[in-house]
mmCIF entry with sequence, helices, sheets and N, C-alpha, C, O atoms, coordinates in Angstrom:
data_MODEL
# 
_entry.id   MODEL 
# 
_entity.id                         1 
_entity.type                       polymer 
_entity.pdbx_number_of_molecules   1 
# 
_entity_poly.entity_id                      1 
_entity_poly.type                           'polypeptide(L)' 
_entity_poly.nstd_linkage                   no 
_entity_poly.nstd_monomer                   no 
_entity_poly.pdbx_seq_one_letter_code       MEIEENESEDLVTRTAKENFGINYLYPWQRMVIENILGAYECHKKNCGLQP 
_entity_poly.pdbx_seq_one_letter_code_can   MEIEENESEDLVTRTAKENFGINYLYPWQRMVIENILGAYECHKKNCGLQP 
_entity_poly.pdbx_strand_id                 A 
# 
loop_
_entity_poly_seq.entity_id 
_entity_poly_seq.num 
_entity_poly_seq.mon_id 
_entity_poly_seq.hetero 
1 1  MET n 
1 2  GLU n 
1 3  ILE n 
1 4  GLU n 
1 5  GLU n 
1 6  ASN n 
1 7  GLU n 
1 8  SER n 
1 9  GLU n 
1 10 ASP n 
1 11 LEU n 
1 12 VAL n 
1 13 THR n 
1 14 ARG n 
1 15 THR n 
1 16 ALA n 
1 17 LYS n 
1 18 GLU n 
1 19 ASN n 
1 20 PHE n 
1 21 GLY n 
1 22 ILE n 
1 23 ASN n 
1 24 TYR n 
1 25 LEU n 
1 26 TYR n 
1 27 PRO n 
1 28 TRP n 
1 29 GLN n 
1 30 ARG n 
1 31 MET n 
1 32 VAL n 
1 33 ILE n 
1 34 GLU n 
1 35 ASN n 
1 36 ILE n 
1 37 LEU n 
1 38 GLY n 
1 39 ALA n 
1 40 TYR n 
1 41 GLU n 
1 42 CYS n 
1 43 HIS n 
1 44 LYS n 
1 45 LYS n 
1 46 ASN n 
1 47 CYS n 
1 48 GLY n 
1 49 LEU n 
1 50 GLN n 
1 51 PRO n 
# 
_struct_asym.id          A 
_struct_asym.entity_id   1 
# 
loop_
_struct_conf.conf_type_id 
_struct_conf.id 
_struct_conf.pdbx_PDB_helix_id 
_struct_conf.beg_label_comp_id 
_struct_conf.beg_label_asym_id 
_struct_conf.beg_label_seq_id 
_struct_conf.pdbx_beg_PDB_ins_code 
_struct_conf.end_label_comp_id 
_struct_conf.end_label_asym_id 
_struct_conf.end_label_seq_id 
_struct_conf.pdbx_end_PDB_ins_code 
_struct_conf.beg_auth_comp_id 
_struct_conf.beg_auth_asym_id 
_struct_conf.beg_auth_seq_id 
_struct_conf.end_auth_comp_id 
_struct_conf.end_auth_asym_id 
_struct_conf.end_auth_seq_id 
_struct_conf.pdbx_PDB_helix_class 
_struct_conf.details 
_struct_conf.pdbx_PDB_helix_length 
HELX_P HELX_P1 AA1 LEU A 11 ? PHE A 20 ? LEU A 11 PHE A 20 1 ? 10 
HELX_P HELX_P2 AA2 PRO A 27 ? CYS A 47 ? PRO A 27 CYS A 47 1 ? 21 
# 
_struct_conf_type.id          HELX_P 
_struct_conf_type.criteria    ? 
_struct_conf_type.reference   ? 
# 
loop_
_atom_site.group_PDB 
_atom_site.id 
_atom_site.type_symbol 
_atom_site.label_atom_id 
_atom_site.label_alt_id 
_atom_site.label_comp_id 
_atom_site.label_asym_id 
_atom_site.label_entity_id 
_atom_site.label_seq_id 
_atom_site.pdbx_PDB_ins_code 
_atom_site.Cartn_x 
_atom_site.Cartn_y 
_atom_site.Cartn_z 
_atom_site.occupancy 
_atom_site.B_iso_or_equiv 
_atom_site.pdbx_formal_charge 
_atom_site.auth_seq_id 
_atom_site.auth_comp_id 
_atom_site.auth_asym_id 
_atom_site.auth_atom_id 
_atom_site.pdbx_PDB_model_num 
ATOM 1   N N  . MET A 1 1  ? 59.533 84.772 -162.811 1.00 0.00 ? 1  MET A N  1 
ATOM 2   C CA . MET A 1 1  ? 59.472 85.545 -161.583 1.00 0.00 ? 1  MET A CA 1 
ATOM 3   C C  . MET A 1 1  ? 59.922 84.650 -160.423 1.00 0.00 ? 1  MET A C  1 
ATOM 4   O O  . MET A 1 1  ? 59.406 83.546 -160.253 1.00 0.00 ? 1  MET A O  1 
ATOM 5   N N  . GLU A 1 2  ? 60.862 85.116 -159.646 1.00 0.00 ? 2  GLU A N  1 
ATOM 6   C CA . GLU A 1 2  ? 61.387 84.359 -158.521 1.00 0.00 ? 2  GLU A CA 1 
ATOM 7   C C  . GLU A 1 2  ? 60.755 84.868 -157.231 1.00 0.00 ? 2  GLU A C  1 
ATOM 8   O O  . GLU A 1 2  ? 60.719 86.070 -156.968 1.00 0.00 ? 2  GLU A O  1 
ATOM 9   N N  . ILE A 1 3  ? 60.267 83.937 -156.444 1.00 0.00 ? 3  ILE A N  1 
ATOM 10  C CA . ILE A 1 3  ? 59.629 84.291 -155.176 1.00 0.00 ? 3  ILE A CA 1 
ATOM 11  C C  . ILE A 1 3  ? 60.665 84.217 -154.070 1.00 0.00 ? 3  ILE A C  1 
ATOM 12  O O  . ILE A 1 3  ? 61.374 83.220 -153.936 1.00 0.00 ? 3  ILE A O  1 
ATOM 13  N N  . GLU A 1 4  ? 60.749 85.272 -153.283 1.00 0.00 ? 4  GLU A N  1 
ATOM 14  C CA . GLU A 1 4  ? 61.637 85.285 -152.127 1.00 0.00 ? 4  GLU A CA 1 
ATOM 15  C C  . GLU A 1 4  ? 61.175 84.214 -151.144 1.00 0.00 ? 4  GLU A C  1 
ATOM 16  O O  . GLU A 1 4  ? 59.975 83.977 -151.009 1.00 0.00 ? 4  GLU A O  1 
ATOM 17  N N  . GLU A 1 5  ? 62.104 83.574 -150.465 1.00 0.00 ? 5  GLU A N  1 
ATOM 18  C CA . GLU A 1 5  ? 61.756 82.520 -149.519 1.00 0.00 ? 5  GLU A CA 1 
ATOM 19  C C  . GLU A 1 5  ? 60.849 83.045 -148.416 1.00 0.00 ? 5  GLU A C  1 
ATOM 20  O O  . GLU A 1 5  ? 59.893 82.368 -148.039 1.00 0.00 ? 5  GLU A O  1 
ATOM 21  N N  . ASN A 1 6  ? 61.121 84.231 -147.893 1.00 0.00 ? 6  ASN A N  1 
ATOM 22  C CA . ASN A 1 6  ? 60.319 84.793 -146.811 1.00 0.00 ? 6  ASN A CA 1 
ATOM 23  C C  . ASN A 1 6  ? 58.903 85.137 -147.244 1.00 0.00 ? 6  ASN A C  1 
ATOM 24  O O  . ASN A 1 6  ? 57.974 85.080 -146.438 1.00 0.00 ? 6  ASN A O  1 
ATOM 25  N N  . GLU A 1 7  ? 58.734 85.496 -148.520 1.00 0.00 ? 7  GLU A N  1 
ATOM 26  C CA . GLU A 1 7  ? 57.407 85.857 -149.004 1.00 0.00 ? 7  GLU A CA 1 
ATOM 27  C C  . GLU A 1 7  ? 56.494 84.652 -149.096 1.00 0.00 ? 7  GLU A C  1 
ATOM 28  O O  . GLU A 1 7  ? 55.279 84.785 -148.958 1.00 0.00 ? 7  GLU A O  1 
ATOM 29  N N  . SER A 1 8  ? 57.064 83.469 -149.328 1.00 0.00 ? 8  SER A N  1 
ATOM 30  C CA . SER A 1 8  ? 56.248 82.269 -149.486 1.00 0.00 ? 8  SER A CA 1 
ATOM 31  C C  . SER A 1 8  ? 55.908 81.620 -148.146 1.00 0.00 ? 8  SER A C  1 
ATOM 32  O O  . SER A 1 8  ? 55.127 80.669 -148.115 1.00 0.00 ? 8  SER A O  1 
ATOM 33  N N  . GLU A 1 9  ? 56.460 82.098 -147.058 1.00 0.00 ? 9  GLU A N  1 
ATOM 34  C CA . GLU A 1 9  ? 56.203 81.526 -145.747 1.00 0.00 ? 9  GLU A CA 1 
ATOM 35  C C  . GLU A 1 9  ? 54.982 82.161 -145.104 1.00 0.00 ? 9  GLU A C  1 
ATOM 36  O O  . GLU A 1 9  ? 54.753 83.365 -145.221 1.00 0.00 ? 9  GLU A O  1 
ATOM 37  N N  . ASP A 1 10 ? 54.217 81.344 -144.435 1.00 0.00 ? 10 ASP A N  1 
ATOM 38  C CA . ASP A 1 10 ? 53.086 81.884 -143.710 1.00 0.00 ? 10 ASP A CA 1 
ATOM 39  C C  . ASP A 1 10 ? 53.495 82.172 -142.263 1.00 0.00 ? 10 ASP A C  1 
ATOM 40  O O  . ASP A 1 10 ? 54.629 81.899 -141.868 1.00 0.00 ? 10 ASP A O  1 
ATOM 41  N N  . LEU A 1 11 ? 52.597 82.704 -141.503 1.00 0.00 ? 11 LEU A N  1 
ATOM 42  C CA . LEU A 1 11 ? 52.885 83.106 -140.122 1.00 0.00 ? 11 LEU A CA 1 
ATOM 43  C C  . LEU A 1 11 ? 53.324 81.919 -139.264 1.00 0.00 ? 11 LEU A C  1 
ATOM 44  O O  . LEU A 1 11 ? 54.230 82.054 -138.442 1.00 0.00 ? 11 LEU A O  1 
ATOM 45  N N  . VAL A 1 12 ? 52.697 80.771 -139.447 1.00 0.00 ? 12 VAL A N  1 
ATOM 46  C CA . VAL A 1 12 ? 53.035 79.598 -138.637 1.00 0.00 ? 12 VAL A CA 1 
ATOM 47  C C  . VAL A 1 12 ? 54.459 79.142 -138.910 1.00 0.00 ? 12 VAL A C  1 
ATOM 48  O O  . VAL A 1 12 ? 55.218 78.891 -137.974 1.00 0.00 ? 12 VAL A O  1 
ATOM 49  N N  . THR A 1 13 ? 54.831 79.032 -140.175 1.00 0.00 ? 13 THR A N  1 
ATOM 50  C CA . THR A 1 13 ? 56.185 78.603 -140.547 1.00 0.00 ? 13 THR A CA 1 
ATOM 51  C C  . THR A 1 13 ? 57.218 79.607 -140.057 1.00 0.00 ? 13 THR A C  1 
ATOM 52  O O  . THR A 1 13 ? 58.257 79.224 -139.520 1.00 0.00 ? 13 THR A O  1 
ATOM 53  N N  . ARG A 1 14 ? 56.935 80.875 -140.239 1.00 0.00 ? 14 ARG A N  1 
ATOM 54  C CA . ARG A 1 14 ? 57.859 81.919 -139.800 1.00 0.00 ? 14 ARG A CA 1 
ATOM 55  C C  . ARG A 1 14 ? 58.026 81.897 -138.280 1.00 0.00 ? 14 ARG A C  1 
ATOM 56  O O  . ARG A 1 14 ? 59.139 82.050 -137.777 1.00 0.00 ? 14 ARG A O  1 
ATOM 57  N N  . THR A 1 15 ? 56.928 81.709 -137.550 1.00 0.00 ? 15 THR A N  1 
ATOM 58  C CA . THR A 1 15 ? 56.984 81.641 -136.094 1.00 0.00 ? 15 THR A CA 1 
ATOM 59  C C  . THR A 1 15 ? 57.826 80.455 -135.637 1.00 0.00 ? 15 THR A C  1 
ATOM 60  O O  . THR A 1 15 ? 58.627 80.579 -134.710 1.00 0.00 ? 15 THR A O  1 
ATOM 61  N N  . ALA A 1 16 ? 57.647 79.313 -136.281 1.00 0.00 ? 16 ALA A N  1 
ATOM 62  C CA . ALA A 1 16 ? 58.427 78.116 -135.923 1.00 0.00 ? 16 ALA A CA 1 
ATOM 63  C C  . ALA A 1 16 ? 59.915 78.341 -136.156 1.00 0.00 ? 16 ALA A C  1 
ATOM 64  O O  . ALA A 1 16 ? 60.744 77.940 -135.339 1.00 0.00 ? 16 ALA A O  1 
ATOM 65  N N  . LYS A 1 17 ? 60.252 78.985 -137.275 1.00 0.00 ? 17 LYS A N  1 
ATOM 66  C CA . LYS A 1 17 ? 61.660 79.253 -137.574 1.00 0.00 ? 17 LYS A CA 1 
ATOM 67  C C  . LYS A 1 17 ? 62.272 80.245 -136.605 1.00 0.00 ? 17 LYS A C  1 
ATOM 68  O O  . LYS A 1 17 ? 63.349 80.003 -136.061 1.00 0.00 ? 17 LYS A O  1 
ATOM 69  N N  . GLU A 1 18 ? 61.598 81.351 -136.389 1.00 0.00 ? 18 GLU A N  1 
ATOM 70  C CA . GLU A 1 18 ? 62.149 82.433 -135.572 1.00 0.00 ? 18 GLU A CA 1 
ATOM 71  C C  . GLU A 1 18 ? 62.229 82.080 -134.086 1.00 0.00 ? 18 GLU A C  1 
ATOM 72  O O  . GLU A 1 18 ? 63.189 82.457 -133.413 1.00 0.00 ? 18 GLU A O  1 
ATOM 73  N N  . ASN A 1 19 ? 61.234 81.365 -133.572 1.00 0.00 ? 19 ASN A N  1 
ATOM 74  C CA . ASN A 1 19 ? 61.174 81.103 -132.132 1.00 0.00 ? 19 ASN A CA 1 
ATOM 75  C C  . ASN A 1 19 ? 61.749 79.760 -131.714 1.00 0.00 ? 19 ASN A C  1 
ATOM 76  O O  . ASN A 1 19 ? 62.233 79.607 -130.593 1.00 0.00 ? 19 ASN A O  1 
ATOM 77  N N  . PHE A 1 20 ? 61.696 78.784 -132.618 1.00 0.00 ? 20 PHE A N  1 
ATOM 78  C CA . PHE A 1 20 ? 62.111 77.438 -132.237 1.00 0.00 ? 20 PHE A CA 1 
ATOM 79  C C  . PHE A 1 20 ? 63.218 76.873 -133.110 1.00 0.00 ? 20 PHE A C  1 
ATOM 80  O O  . PHE A 1 20 ? 63.730 75.791 -132.823 1.00 0.00 ? 20 PHE A O  1 
ATOM 81  N N  . GLY A 1 21 ? 63.601 77.582 -134.172 1.00 0.00 ? 21 GLY A N  1 
ATOM 82  C CA . GLY A 1 21 ? 64.645 77.106 -135.067 1.00 0.00 ? 21 GLY A CA 1 
ATOM 83  C C  . GLY A 1 21 ? 64.228 75.901 -135.899 1.00 0.00 ? 21 GLY A C  1 
ATOM 84  O O  . GLY A 1 21 ? 65.079 75.135 -136.349 1.00 0.00 ? 21 GLY A O  1 
ATOM 85  N N  . ILE A 1 22 ? 62.928 75.728 -136.107 1.00 0.00 ? 22 ILE A N  1 
ATOM 86  C CA . ILE A 1 22 ? 62.400 74.585 -136.864 1.00 0.00 ? 22 ILE A CA 1 
ATOM 87  C C  . ILE A 1 22 ? 62.151 75.029 -138.305 1.00 0.00 ? 22 ILE A C  1 
ATOM 88  O O  . ILE A 1 22 ? 61.402 75.974 -138.550 1.00 0.00 ? 22 ILE A O  1 
ATOM 89  N N  . ASN A 1 23 ? 62.783 74.342 -139.253 1.00 0.00 ? 23 ASN A N  1 
ATOM 90  C CA . ASN A 1 23 ? 62.625 74.686 -140.670 1.00 0.00 ? 23 ASN A CA 1 
ATOM 91  C C  . ASN A 1 23 ? 61.472 73.949 -141.340 1.00 0.00 ? 23 ASN A C  1 
ATOM 92  O O  . ASN A 1 23 ? 60.940 74.416 -142.346 1.00 0.00 ? 23 ASN A O  1 
ATOM 93  N N  . TYR A 1 24 ? 61.086 72.809 -140.795 1.00 0.00 ? 24 TYR A N  1 
ATOM 94  C CA . TYR A 1 24 ? 60.000 72.025 -141.372 1.00 0.00 ? 24 TYR A CA 1 
ATOM 95  C C  . TYR A 1 24 ? 59.039 71.621 -140.269 1.00 0.00 ? 24 TYR A C  1 
ATOM 96  O O  . TYR A 1 24 ? 59.461 71.200 -139.192 1.00 0.00 ? 24 TYR A O  1 
ATOM 97  N N  . LEU A 1 25 ? 57.746 71.750 -140.537 1.00 0.00 ? 25 LEU A N  1 
ATOM 98  C CA . LEU A 1 25 ? 56.734 71.375 -139.552 1.00 0.00 ? 25 LEU A CA 1 
ATOM 99  C C  . LEU A 1 25 ? 55.976 70.138 -140.008 1.00 0.00 ? 25 LEU A C  1 
ATOM 100 O O  . LEU A 1 25 ? 55.533 70.050 -141.153 1.00 0.00 ? 25 LEU A O  1 
ATOM 101 N N  . TYR A 1 26 ? 55.836 69.191 -139.100 1.00 0.00 ? 26 TYR A N  1 
ATOM 102 C CA . TYR A 1 26 ? 54.932 68.077 -139.345 1.00 0.00 ? 26 TYR A CA 1 
ATOM 103 C C  . TYR A 1 26 ? 53.512 68.619 -139.172 1.00 0.00 ? 26 TYR A C  1 
ATOM 104 O O  . TYR A 1 26 ? 53.316 69.619 -138.482 1.00 0.00 ? 26 TYR A O  1 
ATOM 105 N N  . PRO A 1 27 ? 52.522 67.972 -139.789 1.00 0.00 ? 27 PRO A N  1 
ATOM 106 C CA . PRO A 1 27 ? 51.148 68.496 -139.690 1.00 0.00 ? 27 PRO A CA 1 
ATOM 107 C C  . PRO A 1 27 ? 50.674 68.739 -138.257 1.00 0.00 ? 27 PRO A C  1 
ATOM 108 O O  . PRO A 1 27 ? 50.007 69.739 -137.996 1.00 0.00 ? 27 PRO A O  1 
ATOM 109 N N  . TRP A 1 28 ? 51.003 67.853 -137.336 1.00 0.00 ? 28 TRP A N  1 
ATOM 110 C CA . TRP A 1 28 ? 50.542 68.046 -135.953 1.00 0.00 ? 28 TRP A CA 1 
ATOM 111 C C  . TRP A 1 28 ? 51.253 69.219 -135.295 1.00 0.00 ? 28 TRP A C  1 
ATOM 112 O O  . TRP A 1 28 ? 50.666 69.891 -134.446 1.00 0.00 ? 28 TRP A O  1 
ATOM 113 N N  . GLN A 1 29 ? 52.516 69.485 -135.669 1.00 0.00 ? 29 GLN A N  1 
ATOM 114 C CA . GLN A 1 29 ? 53.223 70.648 -135.130 1.00 0.00 ? 29 GLN A CA 1 
ATOM 115 C C  . GLN A 1 29 ? 52.570 71.931 -135.634 1.00 0.00 ? 29 GLN A C  1 
ATOM 116 O O  . GLN A 1 29 ? 52.381 72.882 -134.876 1.00 0.00 ? 29 GLN A O  1 
ATOM 117 N N  . ARG A 1 30 ? 52.227 71.946 -136.926 1.00 0.00 ? 30 ARG A N  1 
ATOM 118 C CA . ARG A 1 30 ? 51.552 73.104 -137.522 1.00 0.00 ? 30 ARG A CA 1 
ATOM 119 C C  . ARG A 1 30 ? 50.232 73.362 -136.803 1.00 0.00 ? 30 ARG A C  1 
ATOM 120 O O  . ARG A 1 30 ? 49.903 74.509 -136.498 1.00 0.00 ? 30 ARG A O  1 
ATOM 121 N N  . MET A 1 31 ? 49.474 72.298 -136.533 1.00 0.00 ? 31 MET A N  1 
ATOM 122 C CA . MET A 1 31 ? 48.187 72.440 -135.871 1.00 0.00 ? 31 MET A CA 1 
ATOM 123 C C  . MET A 1 31 ? 48.356 73.043 -134.477 1.00 0.00 ? 31 MET A C  1 
ATOM 124 O O  . MET A 1 31 ? 47.590 73.923 -134.085 1.00 0.00 ? 31 MET A O  1 
ATOM 125 N N  . VAL A 1 32 ? 49.351 72.576 -133.731 1.00 0.00 ? 32 VAL A N  1 
ATOM 126 C CA . VAL A 1 32 ? 49.579 73.086 -132.379 1.00 0.00 ? 32 VAL A CA 1 
ATOM 127 C C  . VAL A 1 32 ? 49.926 74.567 -132.414 1.00 0.00 ? 32 VAL A C  1 
ATOM 128 O O  . VAL A 1 32 ? 49.368 75.349 -131.644 1.00 0.00 ? 32 VAL A O  1 
ATOM 129 N N  . ILE A 1 33 ? 50.845 74.967 -133.301 1.00 0.00 ? 33 ILE A N  1 
ATOM 130 C CA . ILE A 1 33 ? 51.251 76.374 -133.384 1.00 0.00 ? 33 ILE A CA 1 
ATOM 131 C C  . ILE A 1 33 ? 50.090 77.236 -133.856 1.00 0.00 ? 33 ILE A C  1 
ATOM 132 O O  . ILE A 1 33 ? 49.896 78.336 -133.340 1.00 0.00 ? 33 ILE A O  1 
ATOM 133 N N  . GLU A 1 34 ? 49.307 76.756 -134.836 1.00 0.00 ? 34 GLU A N  1 
ATOM 134 C CA . GLU A 1 34 ? 48.132 77.508 -135.300 1.00 0.00 ? 34 GLU A CA 1 
ATOM 135 C C  . GLU A 1 34 ? 47.146 77.723 -134.158 1.00 0.00 ? 34 GLU A C  1 
ATOM 136 O O  . GLU A 1 34 ? 46.590 78.811 -134.011 1.00 0.00 ? 34 GLU A O  1 
ATOM 137 N N  . ASN A 1 35 ? 46.927 76.682 -133.347 1.00 0.00 ? 35 ASN A N  1 
ATOM 138 C CA . ASN A 1 35 ? 45.994 76.806 -132.218 1.00 0.00 ? 35 ASN A CA 1 
ATOM 139 C C  . ASN A 1 35 ? 46.497 77.786 -131.171 1.00 0.00 ? 35 ASN A C  1 
ATOM 140 O O  . ASN A 1 35 ? 45.714 78.562 -130.623 1.00 0.00 ? 35 ASN A O  1 
ATOM 141 N N  . ILE A 1 36 ? 47.783 77.761 -130.889 1.00 0.00 ? 36 ILE A N  1 
ATOM 142 C CA . ILE A 1 36 ? 48.353 78.703 -129.922 1.00 0.00 ? 36 ILE A CA 1 
ATOM 143 C C  . ILE A 1 36 ? 48.212 80.136 -130.423 1.00 0.00 ? 36 ILE A C  1 
ATOM 144 O O  . ILE A 1 36 ? 47.787 81.018 -129.675 1.00 0.00 ? 36 ILE A O  1 
ATOM 145 N N  . LEU A 1 37 ? 48.568 80.372 -131.691 1.00 0.00 ? 37 LEU A N  1 
ATOM 146 C CA . LEU A 1 37 ? 48.459 81.722 -132.244 1.00 0.00 ? 37 LEU A CA 1 
ATOM 147 C C  . LEU A 1 37 ? 47.004 82.178 -132.309 1.00 0.00 ? 37 LEU A C  1 
ATOM 148 O O  . LEU A 1 37 ? 46.704 83.341 -132.038 1.00 0.00 ? 37 LEU A O  1 
ATOM 149 N N  . GLY A 1 38 ? 46.105 81.269 -132.666 1.00 0.00 ? 38 GLY A N  1 
ATOM 150 C CA . GLY A 1 38 ? 44.680 81.599 -132.724 1.00 0.00 ? 38 GLY A CA 1 
ATOM 151 C C  . GLY A 1 38 ? 44.119 81.942 -131.345 1.00 0.00 ? 38 GLY A C  1 
ATOM 152 O O  . GLY A 1 38 ? 43.349 82.891 -131.197 1.00 0.00 ? 38 GLY A O  1 
ATOM 153 N N  . ALA A 1 39 ? 44.508 81.166 -130.350 1.00 0.00 ? 39 ALA A N  1 
ATOM 154 C CA . ALA A 1 39 ? 44.041 81.430 -128.985 1.00 0.00 ? 39 ALA A CA 1 
ATOM 155 C C  . ALA A 1 39 ? 44.568 82.769 -128.487 1.00 0.00 ? 39 ALA A C  1 
ATOM 156 O O  . ALA A 1 39 ? 43.850 83.510 -127.816 1.00 0.00 ? 39 ALA A O  1 
ATOM 157 N N  . TYR A 1 40 ? 45.802 83.076 -128.808 1.00 0.00 ? 40 TYR A N  1 
ATOM 158 C CA . TYR A 1 40 ? 46.387 84.361 -128.399 1.00 0.00 ? 40 TYR A CA 1 
ATOM 159 C C  . TYR A 1 40 ? 45.623 85.519 -129.035 1.00 0.00 ? 40 TYR A C  1 
ATOM 160 O O  . TYR A 1 40 ? 45.299 86.499 -128.365 1.00 0.00 ? 40 TYR A O  1 
ATOM 161 N N  . GLU A 1 41 ? 45.335 85.401 -130.338 1.00 0.00 ? 41 GLU A N  1 
ATOM 162 C CA . GLU A 1 41 ? 44.598 86.466 -131.029 1.00 0.00 ? 41 GLU A CA 1 
ATOM 163 C C  . GLU A 1 41 ? 43.205 86.639 -130.420 1.00 0.00 ? 41 GLU A C  1 
ATOM 164 O O  . GLU A 1 41 ? 42.752 87.766 -130.219 1.00 0.00 ? 41 GLU A O  1 
ATOM 165 N N  . CYS A 1 42 ? 42.533 85.541 -130.129 1.00 0.00 ? 42 CYS A N  1 
ATOM 166 C CA . CYS A 1 42 ? 41.199 85.607 -129.523 1.00 0.00 ? 42 CYS A CA 1 
ATOM 167 C C  . CYS A 1 42 ? 41.266 86.251 -128.141 1.00 0.00 ? 42 CYS A C  1 
ATOM 168 O O  . CYS A 1 42 ? 40.451 87.110 -127.806 1.00 0.00 ? 42 CYS A O  1 
ATOM 169 N N  . HIS A 1 43 ? 42.233 85.832 -127.353 1.00 0.00 ? 43 HIS A N  1 
ATOM 170 C CA . HIS A 1 43 ? 42.395 86.392 -126.005 1.00 0.00 ? 43 HIS A CA 1 
ATOM 171 C C  . HIS A 1 43 ? 42.709 87.875 -126.072 1.00 0.00 ? 43 HIS A C  1 
ATOM 172 O O  . HIS A 1 43 ? 42.205 88.664 -125.273 1.00 0.00 ? 43 HIS A O  1 
ATOM 173 N N  . LYS A 1 44 ? 43.549 88.250 -127.035 1.00 0.00 ? 44 LYS A N  1 
ATOM 174 C CA . LYS A 1 44 ? 43.928 89.643 -127.193 1.00 0.00 ? 44 LYS A CA 1 
ATOM 175 C C  . LYS A 1 44 ? 42.705 90.503 -127.534 1.00 0.00 ? 44 LYS A C  1 
ATOM 176 O O  . LYS A 1 44 ? 42.557 91.606 -127.009 1.00 0.00 ? 44 LYS A O  1 
ATOM 177 N N  . LYS A 1 45 ? 41.838 90.004 -128.403 1.00 0.00 ? 45 LYS A N  1 
ATOM 178 C CA . LYS A 1 45 ? 40.633 90.748 -128.791 1.00 0.00 ? 45 LYS A CA 1 
ATOM 179 C C  . LYS A 1 45 ? 39.646 90.841 -127.637 1.00 0.00 ? 45 LYS A C  1 
ATOM 180 O O  . LYS A 1 45 ? 39.083 91.905 -127.379 1.00 0.00 ? 45 LYS A O  1 
ATOM 181 N N  . ASN A 1 46 ? 39.436 89.717 -126.939 1.00 0.00 ? 46 ASN A N  1 
ATOM 182 C CA . ASN A 1 46 ? 38.446 89.680 -125.864 1.00 0.00 ? 46 ASN A CA 1 
ATOM 183 C C  . ASN A 1 46 ? 38.883 90.435 -124.632 1.00 0.00 ? 46 ASN A C  1 
ATOM 184 O O  . ASN A 1 46 ? 38.045 90.977 -123.912 1.00 0.00 ? 46 ASN A O  1 
ATOM 185 N N  . CYS A 1 47 ? 40.156 90.483 -124.379 1.00 0.00 ? 47 CYS A N  1 
ATOM 186 C CA . CYS A 1 47 ? 40.664 91.142 -123.174 1.00 0.00 ? 47 CYS A CA 1 
ATOM 187 C C  . CYS A 1 47 ? 41.161 92.545 -123.441 1.00 0.00 ? 47 CYS A C  1 
ATOM 188 O O  . CYS A 1 47 ? 41.562 93.247 -122.513 1.00 0.00 ? 47 CYS A O  1 
ATOM 189 N N  . GLY A 1 48 ? 41.143 92.962 -124.688 1.00 0.00 ? 48 GLY A N  1 
ATOM 190 C CA . GLY A 1 48 ? 41.597 94.314 -125.024 1.00 0.00 ? 48 GLY A CA 1 
ATOM 191 C C  . GLY A 1 48 ? 43.080 94.522 -124.839 1.00 0.00 ? 48 GLY A C  1 
ATOM 192 O O  . GLY A 1 48 ? 43.519 95.635 -124.551 1.00 0.00 ? 48 GLY A O  1 
ATOM 193 N N  . LEU A 1 49 ? 43.854 93.473 -125.000 1.00 0.00 ? 49 LEU A N  1 
ATOM 194 C CA . LEU A 1 49 ? 45.306 93.593 -124.833 1.00 0.00 ? 49 LEU A CA 1 
ATOM 195 C C  . LEU A 1 49 ? 45.923 94.315 -126.015 1.00 0.00 ? 49 LEU A C  1 
ATOM 196 O O  . LEU A 1 49 ? 45.441 94.204 -127.142 1.00 0.00 ? 49 LEU A O  1 
ATOM 197 N N  . GLN A 1 50 ? 46.964 95.038 -125.760 1.00 0.00 ? 50 GLN A N  1 
ATOM 198 C CA . GLN A 1 50 ? 47.717 95.739 -126.805 1.00 0.00 ? 50 GLN A CA 1 
ATOM 199 C C  . GLN A 1 50 ? 48.832 94.829 -127.298 1.00 0.00 ? 50 GLN A C  1 
ATOM 200 O O  . GLN A 1 50 ? 49.436 94.119 -126.494 1.00 0.00 ? 50 GLN A O  1 
ATOM 201 N N  . PRO A 1 51 ? 49.125 94.830 -128.607 1.00 0.00 ? 51 PRO A N  1 
ATOM 202 C CA . PRO A 1 51 ? 50.231 93.998 -129.115 1.00 0.00 ? 51 PRO A CA 1 
ATOM 203 C C  . PRO A 1 51 ? 51.574 94.444 -128.600 1.00 0.00 ? 51 PRO A C  1 
ATOM 204 O O  . PRO A 1 51 ? 52.594 93.844 -128.937 1.00 0.00 ? 51 PRO A O  1 
# 
């Protein structure tokens, strides 16, 4: 069974590729993007923002 490249990517990797053109993330880059996405999700829930 062959896995499509896009299926094996998580949200952080996909976000880095689509928004910044980065194909590989160093651990600290992953942490920064995860924190930004997490903060956005928390803010969206607490403030009732629409996606």
